[in-house]
SELUMFI-519215 format. One record per residue (C-alpha): residue in three letters; chain; x, y, z. Coordinates in steps of 0.05 Angstrom, whole numbers. Layout:
REM residues N
+--------+--------+--------+--------+--------+
: residu : chaine :      X :      Y :      Z :
+--------+--------+--------+--------+--------+
:    ala :      A :      X :      Y :      Z :
...
+--------+--------+--------+--------+--------+
//
This chain:
REM residues 287
+--------+--------+--------+--------+--------+
: residu : chaine :      X :      Y :      Z :
+--------+--------+--------+--------+--------+
:    met :      A :    -36 :    220 :    287 :
:    thr :      A :    -59 :    265 :    227 :
:    asn :      A :    -51 :    338 :    227 :
:    lys :      A :    -94 :    366 :    171 :
:    lys :      A :   -152 :    353 :    126 :
:    leu :      A :   -158 :    369 :     48 :
:    his :      A :   -223 :    358 :      8 :
:    val :      A :   -200 :    331 :    -56 :
:    asn :      A :   -234 :    292 :   -110 :
:    gly :      A :   -299 :    297 :    -81 :
:    ile :      A :   -280 :    276 :    -10 :
:    asp :      A :   -242 :    299 :     55 :
:    ile :      A :   -174 :    263 :     58 :
:    ala :      A :   -136 :    269 :    128 :
:    leu :      A :    -60 :    264 :    123 :
:    val :      A :      4 :    278 :    157 :
:    asp :      A :     49 :    330 :    127 :
:    gln :      A :    116 :    340 :    164 :
:    gly :      A :    178 :    366 :    152 :
:    glu :      A :    214 :    398 :     92 :
:    gly :      A :    254 :    373 :     36 :
:    asp :      A :    241 :    322 :    -21 :
:    pro :      A :    172 :    300 :    -14 :
:    val :      A :    159 :    228 :      7 :
:    leu :      A :     91 :    202 :     -1 :
:    leu :      A :     72 :    136 :     45 :
:    leu :      A :     14 :    102 :     23 :
:    his :      A :    -21 :     42 :     71 :
:    gly :      A :    -64 :    -19 :     60 :
:    phe :      A :   -117 :    -55 :     92 :
:    pro :      A :   -136 :    -38 :    149 :
:    asp :      A :    -90 :      9 :    166 :
:    ser :      A :    -83 :     86 :    162 :
:    ser :      A :    -23 :    130 :    165 :
:    tyr :      A :     -7 :    107 :    234 :
:    leu :      A :     22 :     46 :    200 :
:    trp :      A :     76 :     93 :    186 :
:    arg :      A :     93 :    122 :    255 :
:    his :      A :    167 :     88 :    259 :
:    gln :      A :    180 :    116 :    186 :
:    ile :      A :    156 :    183 :    190 :
:    pro :      A :    204 :    216 :    242 :
:    val :      A :    262 :    180 :    216 :
:    leu :      A :    248 :    208 :    151 :
:    val :      A :    234 :    277 :    173 :
:    asp :      A :    296 :    278 :    213 :
:    ala :      A :    341 :    258 :    145 :
:    gly :      A :    307 :    321 :    112 :
:    tyr :      A :    254 :    299 :     77 :
:    arg :      A :    179 :    327 :     74 :
:    val :      A :    131 :    269 :     88 :
:    ile :      A :     60 :    262 :     65 :
:    ala :      A :     23 :    209 :     95 :
:    pro :      A :    -52 :    206 :     81 :
:    asp :      A :   -105 :    168 :    101 :
:    leu :      A :   -128 :    136 :     39 :
:    arg :      A :   -206 :    136 :     25 :
:    gly :      A :   -239 :     91 :     69 :
:    phe :      A :   -189 :     88 :    123 :
:    gly :      A :   -173 :    131 :    190 :
:    asp :      A :   -202 :    199 :    190 :
:    ser :      A :   -214 :    203 :    119 :
:    asp :      A :   -289 :    197 :     82 :
:    lys :      A :   -317 :    128 :     79 :
:    pro :      A :   -363 :    127 :     18 :
:    gln :      A :   -406 :     66 :     19 :
:    glu :      A :   -414 :     51 :    -55 :
:    val :      A :   -366 :     -4 :    -83 :
:    glu :      A :   -351 :     36 :   -146 :
:    ala :      A :   -320 :     90 :    -99 :
:    tyr :      A :   -267 :     51 :    -91 :
:    gly :      A :   -236 :     32 :   -157 :
:    met :      A :   -156 :     39 :   -172 :
:    arg :      A :   -163 :     98 :   -216 :
:    thr :      A :   -204 :    138 :   -168 :
:    ile :      A :   -156 :    125 :   -112 :
:    val :      A :    -95 :    143 :   -159 :
:    asn :      A :   -134 :    207 :   -174 :
:    asp :      A :   -137 :    223 :   -102 :
:    val :      A :    -62 :    218 :    -95 :
:    val :      A :    -59 :    260 :   -157 :
:    ala :      A :   -104 :    309 :   -127 :
:    leu :      A :    -80 :    311 :    -53 :
:    thr :      A :     -6 :    321 :    -86 :
:    gln :      A :    -29 :    382 :   -130 :
:    glu :      A :    -64 :    412 :    -70 :
:    leu :      A :     -3 :    411 :    -32 :
:    gly :      A :     39 :    439 :    -85 :
:    val :      A :     83 :    370 :    -97 :
:    pro :      A :     90 :    360 :   -173 :
:    arg :      A :    138 :    304 :   -160 :
:    ala :      A :    156 :    255 :   -102 :
:    his :      A :    188 :    189 :    -77 :
:    val :      A :    131 :    144 :    -69 :
:    val :      A :    123 :     80 :    -16 :
:    gly :      A :     72 :     39 :    -10 :
:    his :      A :     48 :    -24 :     30 :
:    asp :      A :     -6 :    -77 :     16 :
:    trp :      A :    -60 :    -44 :    -25 :
:    gly :      A :    -21 :     24 :    -16 :
:    ala :      A :     31 :    -12 :    -59 :
:    ala :      A :    -20 :    -26 :   -105 :
:    val :      A :    -35 :     45 :   -113 :
:    ala :      A :     36 :     64 :   -115 :
:    trp :      A :     50 :     18 :   -173 :
:    met :      A :     -5 :     45 :   -212 :
:    tyr :      A :     11 :    119 :   -196 :
:    ala :      A :     83 :    100 :   -222 :
:    phe :      A :     66 :     76 :   -288 :
:    leu :      A :      4 :    119 :   -299 :
:    met :      A :     44 :    191 :   -281 :
:    pro :      A :    115 :    175 :   -291 :
:    arg :      A :    126 :    248 :   -280 :
:    arg :      A :    107 :    252 :   -214 :
:    val :      A :    147 :    197 :   -186 :
:    asp :      A :    217 :    201 :   -167 :
:    his :      A :    240 :    141 :   -131 :
:    leu :      A :    190 :     83 :   -119 :
:    ala :      A :    191 :     32 :    -58 :
:    val :      A :    140 :    -22 :    -57 :
:    leu :      A :    126 :    -66 :      3 :
:    ser :      A :     93 :   -128 :      5 :
:    val :      A :     52 :   -129 :    -56 :
:    gly :      A :     82 :   -133 :   -126 :
:    his :      A :     63 :   -105 :   -191 :
:    pro :      A :    -13 :   -114 :   -212 :
:    gly :      A :     14 :   -156 :   -273 :
:    met :      A :     35 :   -205 :   -225 :
:    phe :      A :    -40 :   -217 :   -202 :
:    ser :      A :    -73 :   -224 :   -276 :
:    ala :      A :    -66 :   -300 :   -267 :
:    pro :      A :    -44 :   -319 :   -206 :
:    thr :      A :    -16 :   -384 :   -181 :
:    ile :      A :    -58 :   -440 :   -145 :
:    asp :      A :    -13 :   -424 :    -88 :
:    gln :      A :    -21 :   -350 :    -88 :
:    arg :      A :    -95 :   -362 :    -95 :
:    ala :      A :    -93 :   -406 :    -32 :
:    arg :      A :    -61 :   -351 :      4 :
:    ser :      A :   -111 :   -294 :    -19 :
:    trp :      A :   -173 :   -336 :      0 :
:    tyr :      A :   -198 :   -277 :     46 :
:    met :      A :   -201 :   -238 :    -21 :
:    leu :      A :   -257 :   -282 :    -43 :
:    phe :      A :   -292 :   -283 :     19 :
:    tyr :      A :   -297 :   -209 :     20 :
:    gln :      A :   -338 :   -207 :    -37 :
:    phe :      A :   -399 :   -215 :     -8 :
:    pro :      A :   -429 :   -150 :     13 :
:    gly :      A :   -466 :   -159 :     82 :
:    val :      A :   -445 :   -227 :     88 :
:    ser :      A :   -373 :   -215 :     97 :
:    glu :      A :   -387 :   -154 :    152 :
:    glu :      A :   -435 :   -193 :    193 :
:    leu :      A :   -387 :   -257 :    198 :
:    leu :      A :   -326 :   -219 :    211 :
:    arg :      A :   -365 :   -176 :    263 :
:    arg :      A :   -401 :   -243 :    297 :
:    asn :      A :   -374 :   -269 :    370 :
:    gly :      A :   -331 :   -207 :    379 :
:    trp :      A :   -300 :   -203 :    316 :
:    arg :      A :   -275 :   -274 :    320 :
:    leu :      A :   -259 :   -295 :    250 :
:    phe :      A :   -228 :   -228 :    234 :
:    lys :      A :   -182 :   -243 :    293 :
:    glu :      A :   -167 :   -303 :    266 :
:    ile :      A :   -151 :   -282 :    198 :
:    met :      A :   -108 :   -230 :    229 :
:    ala :      A :    -70 :   -277 :    276 :
:    arg :      A :    -47 :   -226 :    319 :
:    glu :      A :     -6 :   -188 :    266 :
:    gly :      A :     -2 :   -116 :    253 :
:    asp :      A :    -39 :    -64 :    298 :
:    his :      A :    -93 :   -123 :    307 :
:    thr :      A :   -128 :    -95 :    373 :
:    arg :      A :   -123 :    -19 :    339 :
:    tyr :      A :   -157 :    -47 :    273 :
:    leu :      A :   -219 :    -72 :    313 :
:    arg :      A :   -233 :      1 :    347 :
:    asp :      A :   -222 :     30 :    275 :
:    leu :      A :   -262 :    -13 :    242 :
:    ala :      A :   -315 :     -6 :    288 :
:    arg :      A :   -329 :     65 :    264 :
:    pro :      A :   -392 :     76 :    226 :
:    gly :      A :   -381 :     46 :    157 :
:    ala :      A :   -312 :     37 :    159 :
:    leu :      A :   -315 :    -34 :    150 :
:    thr :      A :   -347 :    -37 :     88 :
:    ala :      A :   -308 :     15 :     66 :
:    gly :      A :   -244 :    -28 :     75 :
:    leu :      A :   -278 :    -86 :     41 :
:    asn :      A :   -300 :    -46 :    -20 :
:    trp :      A :   -227 :    -44 :    -45 :
:    tyr :      A :   -224 :   -119 :    -51 :
:    arg :      A :   -299 :   -113 :    -79 :
:    ala :      A :   -276 :    -55 :   -130 :
:    asn :      A :   -213 :    -82 :   -155 :
:    arg :      A :   -208 :   -160 :   -141 :
:    ser :      A :   -275 :   -198 :   -150 :
:    pro :      A :   -269 :   -258 :   -191 :
:    glu :      A :   -298 :   -220 :   -249 :
:    ser :      A :   -244 :   -168 :   -256 :
:    glu :      A :   -199 :   -231 :   -282 :
:    leu :      A :   -246 :   -233 :   -343 :
:    arg :      A :   -224 :   -162 :   -357 :
:    pro :      A :   -151 :   -159 :   -357 :
:    glu :      A :   -116 :    -94 :   -354 :
:    gly :      A :    -78 :   -106 :   -421 :
:    asn :      A :     -7 :    -80 :   -427 :
:    phe :      A :     17 :    -45 :   -371 :
:    pro :      A :     57 :     25 :   -383 :
:    pro :      A :    134 :      9 :   -356 :
:    val :      A :    152 :     35 :   -292 :
:    leu :      A :    208 :     91 :   -309 :
:    ala :      A :    228 :    106 :   -234 :
:    pro :      A :    278 :     65 :   -195 :
:    thr :      A :    249 :     12 :   -161 :
:    leu :      A :    252 :    -23 :    -96 :
:    gly :      A :    212 :    -81 :    -78 :
:    ile :      A :    209 :   -110 :    -11 :
:    trp :      A :    179 :   -177 :     18 :
:    ser :      A :    185 :   -208 :     83 :
:    thr :      A :    195 :   -286 :     98 :
:    gly :      A :    140 :   -288 :    150 :
:    asp :      A :     85 :   -256 :     97 :
:    lys :      A :     26 :   -305 :     97 :
:    ala :      A :    -15 :   -267 :     40 :
:    met :      A :     35 :   -257 :    -13 :
:    leu :      A :     85 :   -302 :    -43 :
:    glu :      A :    154 :   -281 :    -57 :
:    asp :      A :    156 :   -298 :   -130 :
:    gln :      A :     97 :   -242 :   -142 :
:    met :      A :    151 :   -187 :   -115 :
:    ile :      A :    212 :   -218 :   -153 :
:    gly :      A :    172 :   -224 :   -216 :
:    ser :      A :    155 :   -148 :   -211 :
:    gly :      A :    217 :   -136 :   -240 :
:    lys :      A :    201 :   -147 :   -311 :
:    tyr :      A :    144 :    -87 :   -306 :
:    val :      A :    205 :    -39 :   -289 :
:    arg :      A :    249 :      1 :   -343 :
:    gly :      A :    289 :     35 :   -293 :
:    pro :      A :    335 :      6 :   -236 :
:    trp :      A :    307 :    -50 :   -197 :
:    arg :      A :    327 :    -79 :   -135 :
:    tyr :      A :    288 :   -136 :    -90 :
:    glu :      A :    305 :   -143 :    -14 :
:    arg :      A :    279 :   -203 :     27 :
:    val :      A :    273 :   -179 :     96 :
:    glu :      A :    275 :   -242 :    148 :
:    asn :      A :    232 :   -258 :    204 :
:    ala :      A :    177 :   -204 :    190 :
:    ser :      A :     98 :   -212 :    181 :
:    his :      A :     65 :   -181 :    125 :
:    trp :      A :     70 :   -117 :    170 :
:    ile :      A :    143 :    -98 :    147 :
:    pro :      A :    142 :    -28 :    168 :
:    leu :      A :    119 :    -49 :    244 :
:    asp :      A :    158 :   -109 :    249 :
:    ala :      A :    223 :    -92 :    221 :
:    pro :      A :    224 :    -14 :    222 :
:    asp :      A :    300 :     -6 :    232 :
:    glu :      A :    310 :    -50 :    168 :
:    val :      A :    256 :    -11 :    132 :
:    asn :      A :    283 :     53 :    151 :
:    arg :      A :    358 :     31 :    133 :
:    leu :      A :    333 :     10 :     65 :
:    leu :      A :    290 :     75 :     48 :
:    leu :      A :    346 :    120 :     70 :
:    gly :      A :    396 :     86 :     27 :
:    phe :      A :    352 :     80 :    -33 :
:    leu :      A :    323 :    148 :    -39 :
:    gly :      A :    385 :    182 :    -22 :
:    ser :      A :    410 :    150 :    -84 :
:    gln :      A :    401 :    179 :   -154 :
:    ser :      A :    400 :    114 :   -188 :
:    gly :      A :    372 :     61 :   -140 :
:    ala :      A :    434 :     20 :   -136 :
:    glu :      A :    454 :     27 :    -68 :
:    pro :      A :    503 :    -28 :    -48 :
:    ala :      A :    458 :    -61 :     -1 :
:    arg :      A :    483 :   -123 :     40 :
:    arg :      A :    438 :   -175 :     13 :
:    arg :      A :    422 :   -138 :    -53 :
:    arg :      A :    391 :   -180 :   -105 :
:    arg :      A :    386 :   -155 :   -174 :
:    leu :      A :    336 :   -199 :   -225 :
+--------+--------+--------+--------+--------+
//
């Protein structure tokens, strides 16, 4: 699906770059690629936006360094900065899902002048994970399992990827993921996102006070999400100084862009088309 590659921040990043107009940056998570956004890209292009959807480092057709330290969040944010600079995009609407949402949050509060509107799907502000509840820890059990280099890879692949299939529970692009993760170095690269950013030791090194997010921000969570609780998205509003909106999508799994594409497209078009982020949605909740 990607249509070009750029060398930025020491690696090659594959990306989709389509359309003209105000830029919209789409950031995927694990174990996806820019292909996650296939239902959103043409709609946004038709609406007059320039859509930029990279395969983030370690995924898709982009380079896959094998060192854990290559996947620290600040390094990945620097990838996004370098990519947008190379493309001549000083400011963009930023949309992220899963790990892409975590990157989007950090990009927004570290680079406020580079973000117009921010939309985050499934995953709330990193401040909500500095001391997660026991219920959230239970849902995020796989993050601890992924911390064991070599062991995690072996167990996920064993018996025809049986454990990985059970974790995915036929959600997302579950059959495509098997092909993508079978590429040389791909599984380790994907798991290194968790090892670099969600290790148990990371809780001993709290980030401290987060700068506020100044951009109008839309948080979207789905009732069928087995990995993330609703509270972590609702509570994210306290980190946003700009206009904050929360939307709950019914009957969709963690992979909202795939399970509810029409609803996601409606929300994004209404939100990005507004100047204040205060579009009067049917189920708007101000928190």
